[in-house]
N, C-alpha and C positions, 0 to 999 in steps of 0.2 A: 504494500500500500504506500502510495506517495502522498505526502501532505505538504501544502504550500499555502501560506497566508490564511491558515485556519480551515482550509478546504481539503478534504480527503478524497483521493481518486483510486478507484478500483481499476487496475490495469490488466487488460487481456492483450497479450501480444499475439495477434492472429496469424503471424507469418514468420516462421523461423526454421532453421535447418541445423543439422548435425552432420556435416559433410566430410568426405575424405577425397581430396583432390591431389594427394601427394604423388610424386612420380612413380613410386612402386605400385600404384593402383592404375596406372595408365595402360590401356590395351595396346599390345604390340601392333604396330602398323597404323595406329590412330593417335600417336603421341602428339602430333601437331594440333589436333582438335582438342584433346584433353588439356594440353598446355595453354592453347589459345582461349579456351573457355574460362579457366580459372584466372588467367591474366586479364581477361575482359572484366570479370567480376572485380578483380583487384583495382582496375581503373575506376569503377564505380565507388569502391571503397575510399578512394582519394577525394571524393566529394564531401566527405565528412570533415569535422574539425581536425586540424593537424595533430593535436595531442591525442587523438583517438585512433591513429593509424598504426597498423601492425606491420612487422616485416613479412615478406612474402612467404617464407617457409612456415611460419606460424599460421598464416592465412590459409595455406593449402590444407593443413590438418591440425586443428586446434583440439584441445583435450576436453574431457568431461568437466574437469575442474575449471577450465577457462569458461565454459558455457554456464555452469551453475553460478559462478561468481559474477560474470558479466550480466546475466539476465536477471537473476533473483537477488543476489546479495547487493549488487550495486545498481542494477537496472530498473528497480521499482516495479518489476513485473510480478503480478499475483498468479496468473495462469498463462501458460504459453502453449501455442498450437503448432505442432509440427506439420510442415507442408513438404512432402517428399518429392524428389525429382530423380529419376533413375539414371538416365544417360548411360546405359550399359553398353552402348556401342563404343564408348570412349573410356569408360572406367570399369575395371575388372569386376569389382564387387558393387558397382554402381556408385553414383556420386553421393546421393543422399536418399537412401532407400527407406521404405517403411520398416524393414527389419532392423536397420541400423538405428533409426529413431526409437524403435520399440525398446531397445536396451535401456535408455534413460526413462522412457515412459513407465516401464515396469519397475525400475529401481527407485524412482522418486514419486511415490504415490501422491496424487493430488496436485502435482506441479504442472503436469502436461496433459494436453488432449492430443491423441494420436490420429491424424488423418492418414488416409492411404491415397492411392492413385490408380488410374487405369488408362489404357491405350486401346482404342477399338480395333486397331490392327492386330491385336493378339487373339482375337476371336474367342472361341469357347474356352480356351485355356486361361485367357485373361479374366473371363467371367468367374471361373472356378477360383482363381486367386483372389478376386474381389470378395467373393462369398466367404472364403477362408479368413480373410483379414477382418471382416465384420464379426464372424463367429469367434475369432480369437481375441480381438481387441475392442470390439464394440464401436468401430469407427463410425462417426456421424458426418464426416466430410471427406472430400477428395480434392486433390490438387491436380489440375490438368495442364499439360504442356503441349499445346496443339502444334508446336513447331519442332518437336523432338524428332530426330532422325531414327529410321528403323528400316533396315534391309533395303536400302535404296530409296525409300520414301522419305520425303523431307517435310512431312506435315500432314495434318488431317483437320477436319472441321467438326464442330459440334452438330452440324446438320447432316453429316454423313449417316446413312441408314444404320451402319454398324454402331455409330456413337449413340443413336437413339435406343438401341438394345441395351446399352450400358446405362443410359439415363433411366430407362424403365426398370432395370435391375436395381438402381439406386433407390427408386421409390419403393420397390418391394422389400429391400433390405433395411429401410429406415435411415438411409443416408439422405440428409436433406440439404446439405451445404456443398455447393459446387464452386470451388475456387479455381478460376481460369486465369492463367497468365495472359494478359492482354495489355501490351504496352511496349516498353523498351526491349529491344532484342539483345542477345548476347552472341557474340561471334562463336561459331560459324552459322548459327541458325538464321533463317530468313525472316526479315521484318514482316513481310506480307502474311506469313503463316501465323502471326499473332494478331491479325485483323479481327475486330470484335463483332463484325456483322453477324456471325453465326450465333453469338450470344442472344442477340435480339430475337432471332427466330426461335431458338430453343426455349428461351424464357417464356415466350407466349404459349408454346406447346406443352410446357411442363410447369404450370402455375403453382404446383405444390412443392417445387424445389426453389431454393434460394441460390441465386447466381452472384457470387462475390467476385467482381472483376478486379483482380489484383493489378495494382499499379494504375488503375483507373484509365487505362488506355493511353497514358501520356507517351509522347507529346500530343496525341490526338485527343486532347481533353474535351474539345467542343463536340466532336463526334460522340464521345462517350456520354456526355451530359445530356444531349438530345435523345439518345437512346434510353438512358437510365431513367429519365424523368417520366417516360411513358410506360415503363415496365415496373410494376410495383414490387416484383421479386428480384430486382437487380440492385446490388449494393456496390458502393465504391470502397475498394480496399486501398488504404493509403500507404501500403508498403512501397518504397521507392519514392513516392510523392513527397513524403516527409524526409526520408534519409538522403535522397539525392538533391533535393531542391531547397529545403528550409535553410541550410547553411550556405550552400554554394550558389544558389540562384534565388535569393529571397524575394525579388519582385515577381519572378515567374511563379514562385510558390504561392505568393499572395493571389495572383490571378487564378491559378488552379483551384485554390481553396475557395475563392470567391465564386467561381463558376459552379463548383460542386455544392456549395452552400445554397446558392440561388436555385439551381435546377434539381438537385438530388435531395438536399436537406440533411441536417445534422443527425436525423434518426436513421439514415441509411449509409453511414460512413463508419469504417472500422479501422483501428490503428494496427499497424504491423511494422516491426523494426527491420525485418528481412535479415536478422542476425544469421550469419556472421558477416554479411556485407557491411553492416554497421551495428554498433552496440545500441541497446535501447535507452540507456541512461540519458544521453544528451538529447535524444529525440523526445522522450517523455517530458523532460524538464523544459525543453524548448517549446513544445506545443502548449504546455500549461501557461507559459509566459507570452505566447505569441499573440500579436494583434496586427491588423492591417497597417501598412505604412501610412503616415499622415500625408496623403496625396489625393487630390480630387478624383483621379481616375479610378479609385477604389470605393468611392462614396456610395455607389448604388448597389454594393454587395451587402447581404445580411451580415450583421455582426455575430461573432462567435463568443458567447459568454461562458461562464463557469459551468453551467449545466450542460451546455452543448459539448464542451471539452470532456466532461465526465462520460457522456454518452459515447463519444468517439473513442476515447481511450479504453473503454472497457464495457460499459453497460449495454451497448448495442450488440456486441459480440456475445455477451452473457445470455442475452435473449435468444440469439441464434443457436447457441450450444447448450441451453438449459443449465448454465453455470449458476450455482447458488452464490448470491452476493450478500455479504453481511448486511443486516437491516440498516445499520447506520450509514452505509455507503450507497444506499439506493436513493433515488430522487423521490421526494415526496413521501419519505418513510414516516411511520407513525401510525397510530390507531385511527381508523375511520371515525368520523364524527358520529356520536350516538344520536339515535332518533329523538331521544328525550331532550337533547340539547337544542333542538330546533326551536326557534322563536317565531310565533305568529306575528305577522305584520298587522299592526292596528292603526286605525285612522283616528 
């Protein structure tokens, strides 16, 4: 729990990883892609404050102790949600698999929520794996990487017939939160494979699922906002939006937040640090302190107050994942007014 100026914030980090991108995990013959991927991540890492930057060797494979300290001891996070990304074409044991994340999920009870993933190109075998993950860990969400390479294919869409089979399976299995990476690309993946048009279509066809668009489609923020405002089950995931822009591009960050607040609203925005691209501490503290620059060009955007920040930092995600929030950290907590307390209006 983070406290500032007498206000307490329940923080849910909805987007984090426990990856292994060390050279001994690179697939032989694909070393240039494994190396290029993590070095592109490392470039994003440099957009954070200078005193938070790591050496590359630590960044490639950090420890459990690093993660627990950075996220929970120092980072103000109450609950963290793992979002796996396999990339098994480039990494022998995968980059950040459900199985690797599950080690910490099982060891640190109550600290983590474990999401899994799927790829429709895996067919029936993939559906079996998805069912197994739900049976074993009770996963309520999935992370989807529509630009991931697989056996010569360089991406897929949520609107593919095979993907609809998986979305139908999610409904049957009780998976309700679909986190789709839609926004900045990472080399060597293709930018267009992260296009968000397929979310618009799928969200309409699956109104019982929540589609959390990770990174809010940036830099195509306008396209995302116009889509998300008409789909009640589409949410703005702020991972990368905060980490990449709040420090390095503060004016663009203000525009992105302004558009999101105007079109999507503070009730449909969720915080994610994208650890270990960046640590959550400075992002949580920065967002609590943040306000629009004193400039006329931001004057027509809705203001973000303390209650809105509490929603974004944790309460919205808590609703999506049925996370129990201590009563004193909820908004509008307290006992309902008793009927006997009602006063008649007299003339």
